[in-house]
N, C-alpha and C positions, 0 to 999 in steps of 0.2 A: 395184437400180428399189426394193427396201426403203427405202428412207433415199428417195424419193420417195414410198410408200405414206407411210410414217409422218411425213413433213412435210403430206400431205395429210390428215392424220386429225386429226394437231393443232388447227388450226384450226378444224375439223369437231367438233371438242369440246370447243373456249371458245365456241362459238354454241349447242350443247347445255348446256352450263352456264347459259351467262345465260339462255336461254329459259325453262329450270327454273328459276332463279332470279324472273326475272320472272313466272313462274304465281307462286311461290310468294306474292312479296311481292301480285302482284294479291287470290290467295285471302287471304293478314292481313290488308289493307283492307278487302275484305267483309268478313269476320267482326270488324274492330272498328265496323263501319259501320253493322253490325246487330247488333252489343250496345249501340252508341250508343241505341239510340232506347229501351233500355230503363230510359236514364238522364232518361228525363223527366219532372218535376214535376206534382204534383197535388195541385189545391185539400187544403188542412190542417183536418183537425176534430179539434178536440184530446180531446174525448170518445168518437172512435171512427179510431182509429191504428191500420189494419189493415195489418197486418203480413206477414197473407197470408190466403186466401180463408176461412180457419177461428178465426184468430185474431186480434183487436181488443183494443188496449189504453186505458182514461180514463185519459187525464192530465189531464182536468181535475179533477180531485181534492186534484192538490197546490197546497197555497198559493201560491197568484201576490198578490204580484207578489215572485219572490227577488230576494235583493243578492247580489254575493256584491263584497268587498272586500278592497285589497290596501293594503300600506303601504312605502315604498322613502324611505330617506336619497340623497337626486339632491343634494348642497349643490353652492348656498348654499341649496337649497331639497329642500321635500321631495315627494315624488308618490305621489298616492290613487288608484287605481284602481276604477271601478265599476265591476260587470257588471250589469244590471237586465235580467229576463227573467219577459215574460207568453206563455204559449207560447198561451195561448187568445184573449186581446182586444191592441190595441194598446197598449204602458206609457199611461200616465195623463201628463201636463204632470205639470211638479216643479213650485207655485207661489213656492217660493222662487225660485228661477231666472227669469234669462233667457230667454224661448224663442232665441235664436239659442247657448247655451248648451248646446244638450237634440237632442238628436234631433229627427230629423221626426215629424209625427206621421202614424200606420200602423206604431212601430216595433214588434219585438215583443221585441229583443232588442240591448240599447244597450250600446257601453263607454264609459263619460266616463273623463277624467282630468283630474286638478286639480292645479294646481303653489299650492304653500305657499309663505309667504315673510311674514317680521315678521307673524303673523295673520294675512294673508291668502288669499285664495283664488283662485285666478282657474282656469277652465277653459282650457283649449291643445286639447282634442279630445272630439266629442262622433262617437264611431262609429256609426253604423245595421247592424250585422253580420247581421241578419233584417227582412227590412222589405217592404210590401207597400203601394203607392203608393194611401192611399185617397182621393184627390182625384178620383182617374179611377176610381176602383170595385172595384180590383182585390183580388181574395182574397192572402193571405199563403198558398202554396207551401213544396209540400216534398215531397223523393223518403224513403221509407219502405224499408226494411229490415232482413233477420237482421244482426246480426254476428257475431261472433266465438263461438264455444261454450263455457264457461262451469263451474265445478264444480257434478254436482249434476243434471249434465244441460241447464240452463239457458242458453237466449239474451241478445243482448246487442243489443238494438234501434240502428239509427243513423236517426239524421233529419239531413237537412242541407235548413239552407234559406239559401234567395236572397236578399242584401244589399241596398242602393243603394250607387251610385257615390261610393267617400271617396277624395279625395287622388287619384285618376283610376283608382283603382283599384277592378275590381267585388269590394262584400264577400260572407262567407256565414260559414255558422254552422255548425259542424260539435256533432251531439251523440249523445252512446254512453248508453245505458239501461242499465243495468245493475242485474240483482236485488238485492236488501236489503229482506227481509222484517220486519227491525227495524228499518228506517229510520222516520221524521217523518216524516208529511205536507210541511212546511217546510225540511226536510234539502235543504243547501246543494250544488251542483255541483262538483265543483274543475274549474279551467284548467286545460289539457294543455300549449295555446300560444295564440299569439296570432303566425299571420307576418306581419308588414305589407308582406312582398313581394307574398306572394299576398291580403293582405288575408284571411285564415283565422280565428278562433275554432274552439279544439275544447276541450269541457267533456268532463264525465264525470261520471257522473248515477247517484248508487247511489239506488234508490227503489224500495219495495214494490208500487209502480202497474207496475214492469218484470216481474213470478214470472208464471211461467204459473198459477200458480191466480189472478192477477186476472183473468186472460184472459177472454172474450166471444167470442161470435158479429158480425160484423161486422155492422153496423146494428140489432143485439139490445140494444145499451145504454138509459144513459137519453137522455132529447134533450138534443142540441150544446148548448154554453154560452159557445162560442166557436167553432165551429169556418171564420168569416170575418170579415169586419170591418163586414160588417153581420148583418142578423136574419136575411134569406130565400137563397134556395137551399139548404135544408140537406141535402137528398137526395143532392144530385149531389158534396157535398164526401165523402160517406162512398164512394160511387161512386165517387169519382180515388182516395182515400188506399186504397181495398181493389183498384183496379187496379193503386199505384203497389208492393201486395206480390211478386209476383213472375210472368213470363209462364206461360203454361196449359200444355195438354199441344200442342195449335196448335202452338203459336209455335213452342214447340222441336220439335217432328214438322218443319214448312216451316223455320228457320231448320239444324236436321240434314242434308234434304233437300238444302238451296241450299247446304251446305259441300260435301255429298258430290258435287254436280253439279261444282262447281268444282274441285275436286280432278277430278273422273274426266277433266274435258275437262284439265288440265296435266298430268299424268301423261300420258292418252291423248297430248299433243301430242309431251311429251317422248318419248314412248317412238318414236311415230313419223317423228321428225324423226331421232334415235338410232340410230334400228337398218335404217330406211329413205330416209333424206336427203329428205323430204316437205318442198315446201313451199305457199305458199299456202292452200287450202283442205283440200286431202288432208292438211295436217296435223290435221285436225281426225279422232279418232278414231272408227270407223265410220259414215263424212259418206254412204255410202250411204242407211243406217239416217233419218237425218238426213235428207238428201236426201227422202227418199220418206216420212217422217212426216205432212208436210200434208194429202197426198192418203187416206195410210192413214184421219187422222182425219177428213174430209172424207166418205168410201168408207162408214167404220163408221156416220157417225152417220147418214148416209143410208138404212143400211140398216136402225139400230135405228128412227129414226121411221116407214120403209114398214111396218116388223114392230108396232108401236104406234099404228100409223092406219091399219092394215090396208089399205093401199093400196101391194101387190107390187109391180110394175112388171119382169116381165122374171130379179127375181131374182137372186141373189149379187151381187159387188159393185158392177156397172152400172150406178149410178146415174146422171142428167144429168151430164154433165162431170167420169165418175170415171174411175181411167186401170184397176178390174178385177179389176185385180190387182198384183203385183209383178213390175214392169218384171225380165230379164236382166239378171246384170251383167256 
């Protein structure tokens, strides 16, 4: 008999384990979904880069446009790479180049690659890694958040910009701004990497305009100098940038309540199945309470309404259609 009982417990244990794994997977998926809502982009205002509700940075004081260049020997030619940056307004067209050899209008960060052979330069790539479609009236958007802790109590600022589609890949640019109080206004960023497979450019930029001493309260700085590709609607830019800084108290409260509810359901269902062999609706923890909760809420609302309006008919929880009280279990 003991062998039979052990054989019966084994599939029961496997089912319990599978149920727990499924519950945890659901919890992780829901957590990722809610966290993903934090990743939304907001209209970008270079003169009011709000990282939080209390700190904003003015990047319009940087001397734009910035050009970072590099050269590499690639026999039989020589390859030059240029990265042009202007966070406040679209890059100006180069009058010395054909339009087809440049990034499209609306580009804020452009990678241009030239192949030089026999003193002749040919543009082989023009990659818009930070871009907004000016023709459709779209504003440049960005995700703004705090980065890693730095020495001296400073924090880096991370900016993420979407780009255009190039070579069938969505481009993007990530800028890490770090505090350097001694940096010049035209200090150039350093290129960390460009991943062609992912279409992602990573830059690290040491600037005095990312120091906490240069921070102001969002919206209290100077007028915007390039928060969008057009001159209108500046106020919405600063509001959007401020919103991208992080979650408020109620966002976190509802998030934690939701995660706690999912965990409560998952653990309760596992416990009911593992200890009592429950199935179907019997898996739900405290199912009697959840079954009665709509009626309790309705009767409570009726009672409150009668108390506020002064129309108390019959007293108690015996409003029309109510159940009066808990039913015996």
